[in-house]
Every structure is written in structure tokens, then in C-alpha cells.
C-alpha positions as YAML, in Angstrom:
chain: A
units: angstrom
residues:
- id: 1
  name: UNK
  ca: [-30.97, 2.12, -4.82]
- id: 2
  name: UNK
  ca: [-30.27, -0.75, -2.46]
- id: 3
  name: UNK
  ca: [-27.68, -3.25, -3.65]
- id: 4
  name: UNK
  ca: [-28.12, -6.94, -3.03]
- id: 5
  name: UNK
  ca: [-25.41, -8.84, -1.20]
- id: 6
  name: UNK
  ca: [-24.43, -10.54, -4.47]
- id: 7
  name: UNK
  ca: [-23.93, -7.27, -6.35]
- id: 8
  name: UNK
  ca: [-22.11, -5.79, -3.34]
- id: 9
  name: UNK
  ca: [-19.80, -8.81, -3.26]
- id: 10
  name: UNK
  ca: [-19.16, -8.46, -6.99]
- id: 11
  name: UNK
  ca: [-18.42, -4.77, -6.49]
- id: 12
  name: UNK
  ca: [-15.93, -5.61, -3.74]
- id: 13
  name: UNK
  ca: [-14.10, -8.05, -6.04]
- id: 14
  name: UNK
  ca: [-14.05, -5.48, -8.82]
- id: 15
  name: UNK
  ca: [-12.75, -2.75, -6.48]
- id: 16
  name: UNK
  ca: [-10.06, -5.15, -5.23]
- id: 17
  name: UNK
  ca: [-8.89, -5.83, -8.78]
- id: 18
  name: UNK
  ca: [-8.96, -2.12, -9.64]
- id: 19
  name: UNK
  ca: [-6.95, -1.24, -6.54]
- id: 20
  name: UNK
  ca: [-4.41, -4.00, -7.31]
- id: 21
  name: UNK
  ca: [-4.01, -2.59, -10.83]
- id: 22
  name: UNK
  ca: [-3.69, 1.00, -9.60]
- id: 23
  name: UNK
  ca: [-1.17, -0.02, -6.95]
- id: 24
  name: UNK
  ca: [0.87, -1.88, -9.57]
- id: 25
  name: UNK
  ca: [0.87, 1.02, -12.06]
- id: 26
  name: UNK
  ca: [1.68, 3.71, -9.49]
- id: 27
  name: UNK
  ca: [4.39, 1.57, -7.88]
- id: 28
  name: UNK
  ca: [5.99, 0.44, -11.12]
- id: 29
  name: UNK
  ca: [5.71, 3.51, -13.31]
- id: 30
  name: UNK
  ca: [4.61, 6.73, -11.55]
- id: 31
  name: UNK
  ca: [7.57, 8.52, -9.91]
- id: 32
  name: UNK
  ca: [9.52, 5.25, -9.87]
- id: 33
  name: UNK
  ca: [12.92, 6.42, -8.58]
- id: 34
  name: UNK
  ca: [15.63, 3.70, -8.45]
- id: 35
  name: UNK
  ca: [17.91, 3.47, -5.41]
- id: 36
  name: UNK
  ca: [21.19, 2.05, -6.74]
- id: 37
  name: UNK
  ca: [22.55, 0.84, -3.39]
- id: 38
  name: UNK
  ca: [20.22, -2.17, -3.29]
- id: 39
  name: UNK
  ca: [18.36, -2.16, -6.59]
- id: 40
  name: UNK
  ca: [15.13, -1.05, -4.91]
- id: 41
  name: UNK
  ca: [13.14, 2.06, -5.73]
- id: 42
  name: UNK
  ca: [11.15, 4.89, -4.20]
- id: 43
  name: UNK
  ca: [7.51, 5.12, -5.28]
- id: 44
  name: UNK
  ca: [4.08, 6.44, -4.25]
- id: 45
  name: UNK
  ca: [2.27, 3.11, -4.61]
- id: 46
  name: UNK
  ca: [1.91, 2.86, -0.85]
- id: 47
  name: UNK
  ca: [-0.46, 5.84, -0.90]
- id: 48
  name: UNK
  ca: [-2.86, 3.82, -3.07]
- id: 49
  name: UNK
  ca: [-2.27, 0.79, -0.83]
- id: 50
  name: UNK
  ca: [-3.35, 2.95, 2.14]
- id: 51
  name: UNK
  ca: [-6.49, 4.03, 0.27]
- id: 52
  name: UNK
  ca: [-7.34, 0.41, -0.52]
- id: 53
  name: UNK
  ca: [-6.87, -0.49, 3.14]
- id: 54
  name: UNK
  ca: [-9.16, 2.39, 4.15]
- id: 55
  name: UNK
  ca: [-11.94, 1.35, 1.79]
- id: 56
  name: UNK
  ca: [-11.81, -2.44, 1.37]
- id: 57
  name: UNK
  ca: [-12.31, -5.14, 4.01]
- id: 58
  name: UNK
  ca: [-8.92, -6.37, 5.27]
- id: 59
  name: UNK
  ca: [-8.66, -9.62, 3.28]
- id: 60
  name: UNK
  ca: [-9.43, -7.79, 0.03]
- id: 61
  name: UNK
  ca: [-7.04, -4.93, 0.86]
- id: 62
  name: UNK
  ca: [-4.30, -7.48, 1.61]
- id: 63
  name: UNK
  ca: [-4.91, -9.12, -1.77]
- id: 64
  name: UNK
  ca: [-4.93, -5.80, -3.65]
- id: 65
  name: UNK
  ca: [-1.87, -4.40, -1.89]
- id: 66
  name: UNK
  ca: [0.22, -7.54, -1.74]
- id: 67
  name: UNK
  ca: [-0.46, -8.56, -5.32]
- id: 68
  name: UNK
  ca: [-0.12, -5.06, -6.79]
- id: 69
  name: UNK
  ca: [3.16, -4.28, -5.04]
- id: 70
  name: UNK
  ca: [4.68, -7.76, -5.53]
- id: 71
  name: UNK
  ca: [3.79, -7.71, -9.23]
- id: 72
  name: UNK
  ca: [5.59, -4.40, -9.50]
- id: 73
  name: UNK
  ca: [8.77, -5.96, -8.12]
- id: 74
  name: UNK
  ca: [8.41, -9.07, -10.27]
- id: 75
  name: UNK
  ca: [7.83, -7.16, -13.49]
- id: 76
  name: UNK
  ca: [10.32, -4.29, -13.08]
- id: 77
  name: UNK
  ca: [13.51, -6.23, -12.38]
- id: 78
  name: UNK
  ca: [13.34, -6.70, -8.61]
- id: 79
  name: UNK
  ca: [11.92, -10.21, -8.61]
- id: 80
  name: UNK
  ca: [13.95, -11.24, -5.52]
- id: 81
  name: UNK
  ca: [11.90, -8.70, -3.54]
- id: 82
  name: UNK
  ca: [8.46, -9.93, -4.68]
- id: 83
  name: UNK
  ca: [7.81, -12.30, -1.76]
- id: 84
  name: UNK
  ca: [9.19, -9.99, 0.95]
- id: 85
  name: UNK
  ca: [7.19, -7.13, -0.60]
- id: 86
  name: UNK
  ca: [4.01, -9.21, -0.54]
- id: 87
  name: UNK
  ca: [4.53, -9.95, 3.17]
- id: 88
  name: UNK
  ca: [5.57, -6.41, 4.15]
- id: 89
  name: UNK
  ca: [2.76, -4.70, 2.25]
- id: 90
  name: UNK
  ca: [0.20, -7.17, 3.63]
- id: 91
  name: UNK
  ca: [1.34, -6.34, 7.17]
- id: 92
  name: UNK
  ca: [1.12, -2.61, 6.40]
- id: 93
  name: UNK
  ca: [-2.53, -3.00, 5.32]
- id: 94
  name: UNK
  ca: [-3.47, -4.45, 8.70]
- id: 95
  name: UNK
  ca: [-2.75, -1.10, 10.37]
- id: 96
  name: UNK
  ca: [-5.74, 0.51, 8.63]
- id: 97
  name: UNK
  ca: [-9.48, 0.22, 9.12]
- id: 98
  name: UNK
  ca: [-12.18, 0.39, 6.48]
- id: 99
  name: UNK
  ca: [-14.80, 0.89, 9.20]
- id: 100
  name: UNK
  ca: [-16.43, 4.29, 9.32]
- id: 101
  name: UNK
  ca: [-17.94, 6.68, 6.85]
- id: 102
  name: UNK
  ca: [-14.70, 8.39, 5.85]
- id: 103
  name: UNK
  ca: [-11.26, 7.37, 4.65]
- id: 104
  name: UNK
  ca: [-9.43, 9.71, 6.99]
- id: 105
  name: UNK
  ca: [-10.05, 9.29, 10.69]
- id: 106
  name: UNK
  ca: [-7.83, 9.04, 13.77]
- id: 107
  name: UNK
  ca: [-6.97, 5.35, 13.39]
- id: 108
  name: UNK
  ca: [-6.02, 5.70, 9.73]
- id: 109
  name: UNK
  ca: [-3.91, 8.78, 10.41]
- id: 110
  name: UNK
  ca: [-1.95, 6.80, 13.00]
- id: 111
  name: UNK
  ca: [-1.93, 3.80, 10.67]
- id: 112
  name: UNK
  ca: [-0.03, 5.73, 8.00]
- id: 113
  name: UNK
  ca: [2.79, 6.25, 10.50]
- id: 114
  name: UNK
  ca: [2.70, 2.63, 11.72]
- id: 115
  name: UNK
  ca: [2.69, 1.34, 8.15]
- id: 116
  name: UNK
  ca: [5.72, 3.48, 7.36]
- id: 117
  name: UNK
  ca: [7.57, 1.96, 10.32]
- id: 118
  name: UNK
  ca: [6.63, -1.55, 9.15]
- id: 119
  name: UNK
  ca: [7.86, -0.71, 5.64]
- id: 120
  name: UNK
  ca: [11.20, 0.62, 6.84]
- id: 121
  name: UNK
  ca: [11.77, -2.22, 9.32]
- id: 122
  name: UNK
  ca: [10.57, -4.87, 6.86]
- id: 123
  name: UNK
  ca: [12.90, -3.80, 4.09]
- id: 124
  name: UNK
  ca: [15.78, -3.36, 6.53]
- id: 125
  name: UNK
  ca: [15.35, -6.98, 7.65]
- id: 126
  name: UNK
  ca: [14.98, -8.12, 4.04]
- id: 127
  name: UNK
  ca: [18.28, -6.42, 3.19]
- id: 128
  name: UNK
  ca: [19.92, -7.98, 6.27]
- id: 129
  name: UNK
  ca: [18.99, -11.41, 4.88]
- id: 130
  name: UNK
  ca: [19.98, -10.57, 1.29]
- id: 131
  name: UNK
  ca: [23.27, -8.83, 2.15]
- id: 132
  name: UNK
  ca: [24.23, -10.89, 5.24]
- id: 133
  name: UNK
  ca: [24.96, -7.67, 7.10]
- id: 134
  name: UNK
  ca: [23.27, -5.55, 9.72]
- id: 135
  name: UNK
  ca: [25.28, -2.47, 8.70]
- id: 136
  name: UNK
  ca: [24.97, -2.26, 4.89]
- id: 137
  name: UNK
  ca: [21.14, -2.06, 4.89]
- id: 138
  name: UNK
  ca: [21.31, 1.09, 7.03]
- id: 139
  name: UNK
  ca: [22.11, 2.96, 3.80]
- id: 140
  name: UNK
  ca: [18.58, 2.27, 2.51]
- id: 141
  name: UNK
  ca: [16.74, 3.67, 5.56]
- id: 142
  name: UNK
  ca: [16.78, 7.30, 4.35]
- id: 143
  name: UNK
  ca: [15.25, 6.34, 0.97]
- id: 144
  name: UNK
  ca: [12.62, 4.20, 2.69]
- id: 145
  name: UNK
  ca: [11.88, 7.08, 5.06]
- id: 146
  name: UNK
  ca: [11.36, 9.40, 2.07]
- id: 147
  name: UNK
  ca: [9.04, 6.85, 0.46]
- id: 148
  name: UNK
  ca: [7.03, 6.34, 3.66]
- id: 149
  name: UNK
  ca: [6.68, 10.08, 4.26]
- id: 150
  name: UNK
  ca: [5.76, 10.92, 0.67]
- id: 151
  name: UNK
  ca: [3.23, 8.07, 0.54]
- id: 152
  name: UNK
  ca: [1.62, 9.21, 3.81]
- id: 153
  name: UNK
  ca: [1.40, 12.80, 2.54]
- id: 154
  name: UNK
  ca: [-0.13, 11.66, -0.77]
- id: 155
  name: UNK
  ca: [-2.57, 9.43, 1.15]
- id: 156
  name: UNK
  ca: [-3.71, 12.35, 3.30]
- id: 157
  name: UNK
  ca: [-4.21, 14.56, 0.23]
- id: 158
  name: UNK
  ca: [-6.06, 11.88, -1.77]
- id: 159
  name: UNK
  ca: [-8.06, 10.72, 1.24]
- id: 160
  name: UNK
  ca: [-9.18, 14.26, 2.01]
- id: 161
  name: UNK
  ca: [-10.25, 14.83, -1.60]
- id: 162
  name: UNK
  ca: [-12.12, 11.51, -1.74]
- id: 163
  name: UNK
  ca: [-13.79, 12.18, 1.61]
- id: 164
  name: UNK
  ca: [-15.07, 15.51, 0.26]
- id: 165
  name: UNK
  ca: [-16.65, 13.52, -2.59]
- id: 166
  name: UNK
  ca: [-18.20, 11.10, -0.07]
- id: 167
  name: UNK
  ca: [-16.61, 8.28, -2.06]
- id: 168
  name: UNK
  ca: [-16.97, 5.54, 0.55]
- id: 169
  name: UNK
  ca: [-20.72, 5.94, 0.53]
- id: 170
  name: UNK
  ca: [-20.82, 5.94, -3.28]
- id: 171
  name: UNK
  ca: [-18.75, 2.86, -4.09]
- id: 172
  name: UNK
  ca: [-20.65, 0.43, -1.89]
- id: 173
  name: UNK
  ca: [-18.05, -2.20, -1.01]
- id: 174
  name: UNK
  ca: [-18.87, -4.71, 1.71]
- id: 175
  name: UNK
  ca: [-17.37, -3.86, 5.10]
...
């Protein structure tokens, strides 16, 4: 059945809202591991952010990722991080491409690594501003490295499973 542009656009908005909600829930509540040094936390929300960026057009993926992750900070006691999180996660999304028939392809595999680097560097710089020190934020790098690695691994597992289901062809978002 061929979708009209209007129903495809509606589907894209709905998928964006669903991804924002999933990103928020996974970031805020699923394997949410606090890191006492800075009040941050390790989570797997970035894996869902990567999926959104691999399925949705960039502006919609930015909205889903930035809003979902920033809301997590705002509503779980890390409100000072909401704006930096929105900016960092939006930059991470830009590494990925929704073009193509599958979620996992060479660009998106490399994008998971690039996004991890952006995450680590972005939060390091955020901590430099918050703590007025270039040394103290170094303590958070290992936790951010764990988060980036775990999120990339979860993305590869979920992306592979969804590719086997031919999910990109089935959901029909505008690209």
C-alpha cells in the first residue's frame, strides 16, 4: 500500500515522538548508573539515539535525541546538564545517516565511534566550564568511555536485529 506524503509526514512526526519517549525512558530509568564524581550517570539511551539517527531524517532525529536526553537530565536531578546534553546529543546525531535500506552500514558503524568521541569531549568541556578546571573532569572520562562503548554495542545488536526484520522498509518514515 502506497502512503501519501501527508500520511508519511504524520508517521515521521509520530516516530519522532516515540523515539524521544524511548530515549527519555531508557536514559532516565533503564540501567541508570549514577557517577558520584560529577552527579552525572551512565546509561544506554545513546543506543536508542543512534537508532533514531539511523532511521529518521536529521532534523527529526535531532529533535528526538536532544529532547529525550535533555528531558532525562531535567527530570532526574541533573537539570544543569539539560542544555549541554541537548547540544551534545544533537551533534552526535549528525554523525549518522538515515539514507539506505538498512540501519547498519559502513557510515553508521563509523558514526557510532565518532558520536562516542563527541559525547566524551562534549561532557569533558561541559565539566571544564562547570568545575573551572581542566584536570578534575578527567575523572569522568572512564565512565563516559564505558557509556559510549556500551551504547555502541547495544546499537549494533539492536540495529542488526531490526535490519533482519527489515524495519526501515516497514515503518515508512520520510527520508
